[in-house]
C-alpha angles and dihedrals in degrees: 000000000000093000091051091050092050089049092051092050090049091051090049094053090047090052092048093050091048090049092053097044097044093045092052088051091049090049091055092047090049092048093051102041106028113010092161094067120044098210093156089074089070089059092045092051099044095042090043091058090057092047090052091049091050090049092050092048094050104035107023108031096026093196093304090141109071091336128141092279089056090049091050092050092048092048092051091047094048101036100029 
């Protein structure tokens, strides 16, 4: 369980770093080639929603909904 949690946190931080670096790159491309229309904001917003959802799943809810704790409780209730 602990190794799985560490792996999830590691994946989140990698996703966050990728999000920041790629969106900076997209901002620069947008600024150079089409400064009149800020299309990179669509990528920032949509991808940002997924980053926030990933953050909530890992750090806020911590697999409370249908996680291993839930499975253990159900198994004890059903099988004694």
